[in-house]
DRENPA-3360 file (N, C-alpha, C; in nm, 2 decimals, always signed):
BEGIN
1 = MKFLEFSA = +12.44/+26.77/+15.59/+12.30/+26.76/+15.60/+12.26/+26.62/+15.65 ~ +12.18/+26.61/+15.75/+12.14/+26.48/+15.80/+11.99/+26.47/+15.79 ~ +11.94/+26.36/+15.73/+11.80/+26.34/+15.72/+11.73/+26.32/+15.85 ~ +11.62/+26.39/+15.87/+11.55/+26.39/+16.00/+11.41/+26.32/+15.98 ~ +11.38/+26.23/+16.07/+11.25/+26.16/+16.06/+11.15/+26.23/+16.15 ~ +11.03/+26.26/+16.10/+10.92/+26.32/+16.17/+10.79/+26.24/+16.14 ~ +10.73/+26.19/+16.24/+10.61/+26.11/+16.22/+10.49/+26.20/+16.16 ~ +10.50/+26.33/+16.18/+10.40/+26.43/+16.13/+10.39/+26.42/+15.98;
9 = LDSINLFL = +10.50/+26.38/+15.91/+10.50/+26.38/+15.77/+10.46/+26.25/+15.71 ~ +10.45/+26.15/+15.79/+10.43/+26.01/+15.74/+10.30/+25.99/+15.66 ~ +10.19/+26.04/+15.71/+10.06/+26.01/+15.65/+10.06/+26.09/+15.51 ~ +10.11/+26.20/+15.50/+10.11/+26.28/+15.38/+10.20/+26.21/+15.28 ~ +10.32/+26.17/+15.32/+10.42/+26.10/+15.23/+10.36/+25.97/+15.18 ~ +10.29/+25.90/+15.27/+10.23/+25.77/+15.23/+10.12/+25.80/+15.12 ~ +10.04/+25.90/+15.14/+9.93/+25.93/+15.05/+9.98/+25.98/+14.91 ~ +10.09/+26.06/+14.91/+10.14/+26.11/+14.79/+10.25/+26.03/+14.72;
17 = DDLNLGES = +10.28/+25.92/+14.78/+10.39/+25.83/+14.73/+10.37/+25.78/+14.59 ~ +10.24/+25.74/+14.56/+10.21/+25.69/+14.43/+10.06/+25.70/+14.41 ~ +10.01/+25.82/+14.40/+9.87/+25.85/+14.40/+9.81/+25.84/+14.26 ~ +9.74/+25.74/+14.23/+9.69/+25.72/+14.09/+9.55/+25.79/+14.08 ~ +9.55/+25.88/+13.99/+9.42/+25.96/+13.97/+9.36/+25.93/+13.84 ~ +9.38/+25.81/+13.78/+9.32/+25.77/+13.66/+9.41/+25.80/+13.54 ~ +9.41/+25.92/+13.49/+9.49/+25.95/+13.37/+9.63/+25.99/+13.41 ~ +9.65/+26.02/+13.54/+9.79/+26.06/+13.58/+9.82/+26.00/+13.72;
25 = TIKGNLEA = +9.94/+26.00/+13.76/+9.99/+25.95/+13.89/+10.07/+26.06/+13.95 ~ +10.05/+26.10/+14.08/+10.12/+26.20/+14.15/+10.22/+26.13/+14.24 ~ +10.34/+26.18/+14.24/+10.44/+26.14/+14.34/+10.50/+26.26/+14.41 ~ +10.48/+26.26/+14.54/+10.52/+26.37/+14.62/+10.59/+26.33/+14.75 ~ +10.68/+26.41/+14.80/+10.75/+26.37/+14.92/+10.80/+26.49/+15.00 ~ +10.77/+26.49/+15.13/+10.83/+26.59/+15.23/+10.94/+26.53/+15.30 ~ +11.06/+26.60/+15.30/+11.18/+26.55/+15.37/+11.24/+26.67/+15.45 ~ +11.28/+26.63/+15.57/+11.35/+26.73/+15.66/+11.49/+26.70/+15.68;
33 = FSCKHAGM = +11.58/+26.80/+15.68/+11.72/+26.78/+15.69/+11.78/+26.88/+15.79 ~ +11.87/+26.84/+15.87/+11.94/+26.92/+15.96/+12.06/+26.99/+15.88 ~ +12.09/+27.12/+15.91/+12.19/+27.19/+15.84/+12.33/+27.15/+15.89 ~ +12.34/+27.07/+16.00/+12.47/+27.02/+16.05/+12.54/+26.94/+15.94 ~ +12.67/+26.96/+15.92/+12.74/+26.89/+15.82/+12.75/+26.74/+15.86 ~ +12.74/+26.66/+15.76/+12.75/+26.51/+15.78/+12.82/+26.45/+15.66 ~ +12.91/+26.35/+15.68/+12.98/+26.29/+15.57/+13.07/+26.39/+15.49 ~ +13.04/+26.40/+15.36/+13.12/+26.49/+15.27/+13.07/+26.63/+15.27;
41 = DRKLSLSL = +12.97/+26.66/+15.35/+12.90/+26.80/+15.34/+13.00/+26.91/+15.36 ~ +13.09/+26.90/+15.46/+13.18/+27.01/+15.49/+13.27/+27.03/+15.37 ~ +13.32/+26.93/+15.31/+13.41/+26.94/+15.19/+13.33/+27.00/+15.08 ~ +13.21/+26.95/+15.06/+13.13/+27.01/+14.95/+13.09/+27.15/+14.97 ~ +13.06/+27.18/+15.10/+13.02/+27.32/+15.13/+13.14/+27.42/+15.10 ~ +13.26/+27.38/+15.13/+13.37/+27.46/+15.10/+13.39/+27.48/+14.95 ~ +13.37/+27.37/+14.88/+13.38/+27.37/+14.73/+13.28/+27.46/+14.67 ~ +13.16/+27.46/+14.72/+13.05/+27.55/+14.67/+13.08/+27.69/+14.70;
49 = EHEILDYL = +13.14/+27.72/+14.82/+13.18/+27.86/+14.86/+13.28/+27.91/+14.77 ~ +13.39/+27.83/+14.74/+13.49/+27.87/+14.65/+13.44/+27.89/+14.51 ~ +13.34/+27.81/+14.47/+13.28/+27.83/+14.33/+13.22/+27.96/+14.32 ~ +13.14/+28.00/+14.43/+13.07/+28.13/+14.43/+13.17/+28.24/+14.43 ~ +13.27/+28.24/+14.52/+13.37/+28.34/+14.53/+13.45/+28.36/+14.40 ~ +13.48/+28.25/+14.34/+13.55/+28.26/+14.21/+13.47/+28.33/+14.10 ~ +13.34/+28.29/+14.10/+13.25/+28.35/+14.01/+13.24/+28.50/+14.03 ~ +13.23/+28.54/+14.16/+13.22/+28.68/+14.19/+13.35/+28.76/+14.15;
57 = GQSSESDP = +13.46/+28.69/+14.17/+13.59/+28.75/+14.14/+13.61/+28.77/+13.99 ~ +13.55/+28.68/+13.91/+13.57/+28.69/+13.76/+13.48/+28.79/+13.70 ~ +13.38/+28.84/+13.77/+13.28/+28.93/+13.71/+13.30/+29.07/+13.76 ~ +13.27/+29.16/+13.68/+13.28/+29.30/+13.72/+13.14/+29.37/+13.72 ~ +13.04/+29.30/+13.73/+12.90/+29.36/+13.73/+12.88/+29.43/+13.86 ~ +12.81/+29.54/+13.86/+12.78/+29.62/+13.98/+12.63/+29.65/+13.99 ~ +12.55/+29.59/+13.91/+12.41/+29.61/+13.91/+12.35/+29.56/+14.04 ~ +12.28/+29.65/+14.12/+12.23/+29.60/+14.25/+12.12/+29.49/+14.24;
65 = SSPLEYLS = +12.06/+29.48/+14.12/+11.96/+29.38/+14.10/+12.01/+29.25/+14.05 ~ +12.14/+29.25/+14.02/+12.20/+29.13/+13.96/+12.22/+29.02/+14.07 ~ +12.23/+28.89/+14.03/+12.26/+28.78/+14.12/+12.39/+28.80/+14.20 ~ +12.48/+28.88/+14.14/+12.61/+28.90/+14.21/+12.59/+28.97/+14.34 ~ +12.50/+29.07/+14.34/+12.47/+29.15/+14.46/+12.42/+29.06/+14.57 ~ +12.34/+28.97/+14.54/+12.29/+28.87/+14.64/+12.40/+28.78/+14.69 ~ +12.48/+28.73/+14.60/+12.58/+28.63/+14.63/+12.70/+28.70/+14.71 ~ +12.71/+28.83/+14.71/+12.82/+28.90/+14.78/+12.79/+28.90/+14.93;
73 = SKSSRKTL = +12.67/+28.86/+14.97/+12.64/+28.86/+15.11/+12.68/+28.72/+15.17 ~ +12.75/+28.71/+15.27/+12.79/+28.58/+15.33/+12.67/+28.50/+15.38 ~ +12.58/+28.57/+15.44/+12.45/+28.50/+15.49/+12.38/+28.44/+15.37 ~ +12.37/+28.52/+15.26/+12.30/+28.47/+15.14/+12.37/+28.35/+15.08 ~ +12.50/+28.35/+15.08/+12.58/+28.24/+15.02/+12.55/+28.12/+15.11 ~ +12.55/+28.14/+15.24/+12.53/+28.03/+15.33/+12.39/+27.96/+15.31 ~ +12.29/+28.04/+15.29/+12.16/+27.99/+15.26/+12.15/+27.91/+15.13 ~ +12.22/+27.97/+15.03/+12.22/+27.90/+14.90/+12.29/+27.77/+14.91;
81 = IYLVLTLG = +12.40/+27.76/+14.98/+12.48/+27.64/+15.00/+12.39/+27.53/+15.07 ~ +12.32/+27.57/+15.17/+12.23/+27.48/+15.24/+12.13/+27.42/+15.15 ~ +12.07/+27.51/+15.06/+11.97/+27.47/+14.97/+12.03/+27.37/+14.86 ~ +12.15/+27.40/+14.82/+12.22/+27.32/+14.72/+12.25/+27.18/+14.78 ~ +12.30/+27.18/+14.91/+12.33/+27.06/+14.97/+12.21/+26.97/+14.99 ~ +12.10/+27.04/+15.02/+11.97/+26.96/+15.03/+11.93/+26.90/+14.90 ~ +11.95/+26.98/+14.79/+11.92/+26.92/+14.65/+12.01/+26.80/+14.63 ~ +12.14/+26.81/+14.67/+12.23/+26.70/+14.65/+12.19/+26.57/+14.73;
89 = HMYPDYDF = +12.13/+26.59/+14.84/+12.08/+26.47/+14.92/+11.95/+26.42/+14.86 ~ +11.87/+26.51/+14.80/+11.75/+26.46/+14.74/+11.77/+26.39/+14.61 ~ +11.87/+26.44/+14.53/+11.91/+26.38/+14.40/+12.06/+26.35/+14.40 ~ +12.10/+26.24/+14.47/+12.24/+26.21/+14.49/+12.31/+26.18/+14.36 ~ +12.24/+26.15/+14.25/+12.31/+26.11/+14.12/+12.33/+26.24/+14.03 ~ +12.29/+26.35/+14.09/+12.30/+26.48/+14.01/+12.40/+26.57/+14.07 ~ +12.48/+26.63/+13.98/+12.59/+26.72/+14.03/+12.54/+26.87/+14.02 ~ +12.52/+26.93/+14.13/+12.46/+27.07/+14.13/+12.57/+27.17/+14.14;
97 = SAVRAHLF = +12.56/+27.28/+14.06/+12.65/+27.39/+14.06/+12.58/+27.50/+14.14 ~ +12.64/+27.56/+14.24/+12.58/+27.66/+14.33/+12.54/+27.79/+14.24 ~ +12.63/+27.83/+14.16/+12.61/+27.95/+14.08/+12.49/+27.92/+13.98 ~ +12.49/+27.81/+13.92/+12.38/+27.78/+13.83/+12.25/+27.76/+13.90 ~ +12.25/+27.68/+14.01/+12.13/+27.66/+14.09/+12.07/+27.79/+14.14 ~ +12.16/+27.88/+14.17/+12.11/+28.01/+14.22/+12.01/+28.08/+14.12 ~ +12.03/+28.06/+14.00/+11.95/+28.12/+13.89/+11.80/+28.07/+13.90 ~ +11.79/+27.95/+13.96/+11.65/+27.89/+13.96/+11.58/+27.89/+14.09;
105 = FREEEWSS = +11.65/+27.94/+14.20/+11.59/+27.95/+14.33/+11.52/+28.09/+14.33 ~ +11.40/+28.09/+14.39/+11.33/+28.21/+14.41/+11.26/+28.22/+14.54 ~ +11.28/+28.33/+14.62/+11.21/+28.34/+14.75/+11.07/+28.36/+14.73 ~ +10.98/+28.29/+14.80/+10.84/+28.30/+14.78/+10.77/+28.34/+14.92 ~ +10.64/+28.37/+14.90/+10.56/+28.39/+15.02/+10.48/+28.26/+15.04 ~ +10.44/+28.24/+15.17/+10.36/+28.12/+15.20/+10.24/+28.12/+15.11 ~ +10.18/+28.23/+15.08/+10.06/+28.24/+14.99/+10.08/+28.18/+14.85 ~ +10.21/+28.20/+14.80/+10.24/+28.14/+14.67/+10.24/+27.99/+14.68;
113 = FRQVLETY = +10.30/+27.93/+14.79/+10.30/+27.79/+14.81/+10.16/+27.73/+14.81 ~ +10.07/+27.80/+14.89/+9.93/+27.76/+14.90/+9.86/+27.76/+14.76 ~ +9.89/+27.86/+14.69/+9.83/+27.87/+14.55/+9.87/+27.76/+14.46 ~ +10.00/+27.72/+14.47/+10.05/+27.61/+14.39/+9.98/+27.48/+14.43 ~ +9.97/+27.46/+14.56/+9.90/+27.34/+14.61/+9.76/+27.33/+14.57 ~ +9.69/+27.44/+14.58/+9.55/+27.45/+14.54/+9.53/+27.42/+14.39 ~ +9.62/+27.47/+14.31/+9.61/+27.45/+14.17/+9.65/+27.31/+14.12 ~ +9.77/+27.26/+14.16/+9.82/+27.14/+14.11/+9.77/+27.01/+14.19;
121 = LFEAAKEW = +9.73/+27.03/+14.31/+9.69/+26.92/+14.39/+9.54/+26.92/+14.42 ~ +9.47/+26.99/+14.33/+9.32/+27.00/+14.34/+9.25/+26.86/+14.34 ~ +9.29/+26.77/+14.25/+9.23/+26.64/+14.24/+9.28/+26.55/+14.36 ~ +9.41/+26.57/+14.39/+9.46/+26.50/+14.51/+9.39/+26.53/+14.64 ~ +9.36/+26.66/+14.65/+9.29/+26.71/+14.77/+9.15/+26.65/+14.78 ~ +9.08/+26.63/+14.67/+8.95/+26.56/+14.67/+8.96/+26.42/+14.72 ~ +9.07/+26.35/+14.67/+9.09/+26.21/+14.71/+9.13/+26.20/+14.86 ~ +9.21/+26.30/+14.90/+9.25/+26.30/+15.05/+9.12/+26.31/+15.13;
129 = SIVNGGSL = +9.03/+26.40/+15.09/+8.91/+26.42/+15.17/+8.83/+26.29/+15.18 ~ +8.82/+26.22/+15.07/+8.75/+26.09/+15.07/+8.81/+25.99/+15.16 ~ +8.94/+25.98/+15.15/+9.02/+25.87/+15.22/+9.04/+25.91/+15.37 ~ +9.08/+26.03/+15.39/+9.12/+26.07/+15.53/+9.03/+26.17/+15.60 ~ +8.94/+26.23/+15.52/+8.86/+26.34/+15.57/+8.94/+26.47/+15.59 ~ +8.87/+26.58/+15.60/+8.94/+26.71/+15.62/+9.01/+26.76/+15.50 ~ +9.09/+26.86/+15.51/+9.16/+26.92/+15.40/+9.31/+26.88/+15.39 ~ +9.35/+26.85/+15.27/+9.49/+26.81/+15.25/+9.58/+26.94/+15.28;
137 = LESMTKAI = +9.54/+27.05/+15.23/+9.62/+27.17/+15.25/+9.63/+27.20/+15.40 ~ +9.52/+27.19/+15.48/+9.53/+27.22/+15.62/+9.62/+27.11/+15.69 ~ +9.61/+26.99/+15.65/+9.69/+26.88/+15.71/+9.84/+26.90/+15.68 ~ +9.87/+26.95/+15.55/+10.01/+26.97/+15.52/+10.06/+27.09/+15.59 ~ +9.98/+27.20/+15.60/+10.02/+27.32/+15.68/+10.06/+27.28/+15.82 ~ +9.97/+27.21/+15.88/+10.00/+27.17/+16.02/+10.13/+27.09/+16.03 ~ +10.15/+26.99/+15.94/+10.26/+26.90/+15.95/+10.39/+26.99/+15.92 ~ +10.39/+27.07/+15.82/+10.51/+27.16/+15.79/+10.54/+27.25/+15.91;
145 = DEVIRLED = +10.43/+27.31/+15.97/+10.46/+27.40/+16.08/+10.52/+27.33/+16.20 ~ +10.47/+27.20/+16.22/+10.53/+27.12/+16.33/+10.68/+27.10/+16.31 ~ +10.72/+27.08/+16.19/+10.86/+27.04/+16.16/+10.95/+27.16/+16.15 ~ +10.90/+27.27/+16.09/+10.98/+27.38/+16.05/+10.95/+27.52/+16.11 ~ +10.83/+27.53/+16.18/+10.78/+27.65/+16.24/+10.77/+27.76/+16.13 ~ +10.66/+27.77/+16.06/+10.63/+27.85/+15.95/+10.66/+28.00/+15.97 ~ +10.63/+28.05/+16.09/+10.65/+28.19/+16.12/+10.79/+28.23/+16.12 ~ +10.88/+28.13/+16.14/+11.03/+28.17/+16.15/+11.11/+28.12/+16.02;
153 = CEVYSYNP = +11.04/+28.08/+15.92/+11.12/+28.02/+15.81/+11.10/+28.10/+15.68 ~ +11.20/+28.08/+15.59/+11.19/+28.14/+15.46/+11.15/+28.03/+15.36 ~ +11.07/+28.07/+15.26/+11.02/+27.98/+15.16/+11.09/+28.01/+15.02 ~ +11.13/+27.90/+14.96/+11.20/+27.91/+14.83/+11.14/+27.81/+14.73 ~ +11.13/+27.85/+14.61/+11.09/+27.75/+14.50/+11.21/+27.73/+14.42 ~ +11.22/+27.61/+14.35/+11.33/+27.58/+14.27/+11.27/+27.53/+14.13 ~ +11.29/+27.61/+14.03/+11.23/+27.59/+13.90/+11.34/+27.59/+13.79 ~ +11.42/+27.48/+13.78/+11.53/+27.48/+13.68/+11.48/+27.47/+13.54;
161 = DFDGNPYV = +11.57/+27.50/+13.44/+11.54/+27.48/+13.30/+11.55/+27.33/+13.28 ~ +11.52/+27.29/+13.15/+11.52/+27.14/+13.12/+11.65/+27.07/+13.15 ~ +11.76/+27.14/+13.11/+11.89/+27.07/+13.13/+11.93/+27.06/+13.28 ~ +11.88/+27.15/+13.36/+11.91/+27.15/+13.50/+11.81/+27.08/+13.59 ~ +11.72/+27.01/+13.53/+11.61/+26.95/+13.60/+11.63/+26.80/+13.63 ~ +11.66/+26.76/+13.75/+11.70/+26.62/+13.78/+11.58/+26.53/+13.78 ~ +11.46/+26.58/+13.78/+11.34/+26.49/+13.79/+11.26/+26.49/+13.66 ~ +11.32/+26.53/+13.55/+11.25/+26.52/+13.42/+11.25/+26.38/+13.38;
169 = EKGAIWSF = +11.13/+26.32/+13.36/+11.12/+26.18/+13.31/+11.01/+26.18/+13.20 ~ +11.01/+26.08/+13.12/+10.91/+26.06/+13.02/+10.78/+26.05/+13.08 ~ +10.68/+26.13/+13.03/+10.55/+26.13/+13.08/+10.52/+26.23/+13.18 ~ +10.62/+26.31/+13.22/+10.60/+26.41/+13.32/+10.51/+26.52/+13.27 ~ +10.41/+26.56/+13.35/+10.31/+26.66/+13.31/+10.36/+26.80/+13.38 ~ +10.38/+26.79/+13.50/+10.43/+26.91/+13.58/+10.51/+26.86/+13.70 ~ +10.59/+26.95/+13.75/+10.67/+26.92/+13.87/+10.71/+27.05/+13.94 ~ +10.73/+27.04/+14.07/+10.77/+27.16/+14.15/+10.85/+27.11/+14.27;
177 = NFFFYNRK = +10.93/+27.20/+14.32/+11.01/+27.19/+14.44/+11.00/+27.31/+14.53 ~ +10.97/+27.29/+14.66/+10.97/+27.40/+14.75/+11.06/+27.37/+14.87 ~ +11.12/+27.47/+14.92/+11.21/+27.45/+15.04/+11.18/+27.55/+15.15 ~ +11.17/+27.50/+15.27/+11.15/+27.59/+15.39/+11.27/+27.59/+15.47 ~ +11.33/+27.70/+15.50/+11.46/+27.71/+15.57/+11.43/+27.79/+15.70 ~ +11.46/+27.73/+15.81/+11.46/+27.79/+15.94/+11.60/+27.81/+15.99 ~ +11.64/+27.94/+16.00/+11.78/+27.97/+16.04/+11.80/+27.94/+16.19 ~ +11.69/+27.96/+16.27/+11.70/+27.94/+16.42/+11.72/+27.79/+16.44;
185 = LKRVLSFR = +11.64/+27.71/+16.38/+11.64/+27.56/+16.40/+11.76/+27.50/+16.32 ~ +11.81/+27.57/+16.22/+11.92/+27.52/+16.13/+11.86/+27.39/+16.07 ~ +11.75/+27.41/+16.00/+11.68/+27.30/+15.94/+11.62/+27.34/+15.81 ~ +11.61/+27.24/+15.71/+11.55/+27.26/+15.58/+11.45/+27.16/+15.56 ~ +11.33/+27.20/+15.52/+11.22/+27.10/+15.48/+11.20/+27.12/+15.33 ~ +11.20/+27.01/+15.26/+11.18/+27.01/+15.12/+11.05/+26.95/+15.08 ~ +10.98/+27.00/+14.98/+10.86/+26.93/+14.93/+10.87/+26.92/+14.77 ~ +10.89/+26.80/+14.72/+10.90/+26.78/+14.58/+10.77/+26.70/+14.53;
193 = CCSFSNLG = +10.72/+26.74/+14.42/+10.60/+26.68/+14.37/+10.60/+26.68/+14.22 ~ +10.55/+26.57/+14.16/+10.55/+26.56/+14.02/+10.43/+26.47/+13.97 ~ +10.38/+26.51/+13.86/+10.26/+26.43/+13.80/+10.31/+26.37/+13.67 ~ +10.28/+26.24/+13.66/+10.31/+26.17/+13.54/+10.19/+26.12/+13.47 ~ +10.20/+26.12/+13.33/+10.09/+26.06/+13.25/+10.10/+25.91/+13.27 ~ +9.98/+25.85/+13.30/+9.98/+25.70/+13.31/+10.01/+25.64/+13.18 ~ +9.97/+25.70/+13.07/+10.00/+25.65/+12.94/+10.15/+25.65/+12.91 ~ +10.22/+25.76/+12.96/+10.36/+25.76/+12.94/+10.43/+25.66/+13.02;
201 = IEDRVEEM = +10.38/+25.63/+13.14/+10.44/+25.53/+13.23/+10.42/+25.39/+13.16 ~ +10.30/+25.37/+13.10/+10.28/+25.24/+13.04/+10.38/+25.22/+12.92 ~ +10.40/+25.33/+12.84/+10.49/+25.32/+12.73/+10.63/+25.29/+12.78 ~ +10.67/+25.35/+12.89/+10.80/+25.33/+12.94/+10.82/+25.18/+12.98 ~ +10.72/+25.13/+13.05/+10.72/+24.99/+13.09/+10.74/+24.90/+12.97 ~ +10.66/+24.93/+12.86/+10.67/+24.85/+12.74/+10.81/+24.85/+12.68 ~ +10.87/+24.98/+12.68/+11.01/+24.99/+12.63/+11.11/+24.91/+12.71 ~ +11.09/+24.91/+12.84/+11.18/+24.84/+12.93/+11.17/+24.69/+12.90;
209 = MDEETEDE = +11.04/+24.64/+12.88/+11.02/+24.50/+12.86/+11.08/+24.46/+12.72 ~ +11.07/+24.55/+12.62/+11.13/+24.52/+12.49/+11.28/+24.51/+12.50 ~ +11.34/+24.61/+12.58/+11.49/+24.61/+12.60/+11.53/+24.48/+12.67 ~ +11.46/+24.43/+12.77/+11.49/+24.31/+12.83/+11.48/+24.19/+12.74 ~ +11.38/+24.19/+12.65/+11.36/+24.08/+12.55/+11.48/+24.08/+12.46 ~ +11.52/+24.20/+12.41/+11.64/+24.21/+12.32/+11.76/+24.16/+12.38 ~ +11.78/+24.19/+12.51/+11.90/+24.14/+12.59/+11.90/+23.99/+12.60 ~ +11.78/+23.93/+12.62/+11.77/+23.79/+12.64/+11.80/+23.72/+12.50;
217 = DDLLIDMD = +11.75/+23.78/+12.39/+11.77/+23.73/+12.26/+11.92/+23.73/+12.22 ~ +11.99/+23.84/+12.26/+12.13/+23.85/+12.23/+12.21/+23.75/+12.31 ~ +12.17/+23.72/+12.43/+12.23/+23.62/+12.52/+12.22/+23.48/+12.46 ~ +12.10/+23.45/+12.41/+12.08/+23.32/+12.35/+12.16/+23.30/+12.22 ~ +12.17/+23.41/+12.14/+12.26/+23.41/+12.02/+12.40/+23.38/+12.06 ~ +12.45/+23.45/+12.16/+12.59/+23.43/+12.20/+12.61/+23.28/+12.25 ~ +12.51/+23.23/+12.32/+12.52/+23.09/+12.37/+12.53/+22.99/+12.25 ~ +12.45/+23.02/+12.15/+12.44/+22.93/+12.03/+12.58/+22.93/+11.96;
225 = M = +12.64/+23.05/+11.96/+12.77/+23.05/+11.90/+12.88/+22.98/+11.98;
% end
């Protein structure tokens, strides 16, 4: 997966990079990736494929509605691997399992994505209108369409449990991840967004300052000895 730069995403990313809304701060980011293998992607892709096939081979489930039925399709496995590779590039310090990640991916309609934005970015949309004029949702729709061609793409949400969530931080109020996959363009566009309590952020800063003070005190004690 290769990171792709698109100027159409710049204004939205700049706006959502660190949007302080008083009691909370929103951090959001749109990123585009080519599905062409780069670096260790080919090796990782094969590893993920083997992981899925091993899982299929060890299970005897035959329920048509089970995850196994979906994973038995080569095309579906390929899509899942692209999504997991994208997660890996977004969160390089986190080790993703394809079989486990599959449990948290869900195919969505564009209307579901719009509803999430209207619900969670309501205050951000008002701020966008004041700063930039117009509608945040319409601006995002236009930018996403320019990069990924909405009429030709599949939409997925990723909602892991607590243990599988790489972006859980102290003070987090809510977070979500969406992925837009265009098979024709062989491209994935991700949108991750999270809201943090400003009180939680302040507490974390104080903790870090206390830890630094303790480290300095320990160093002085060692020097005295």
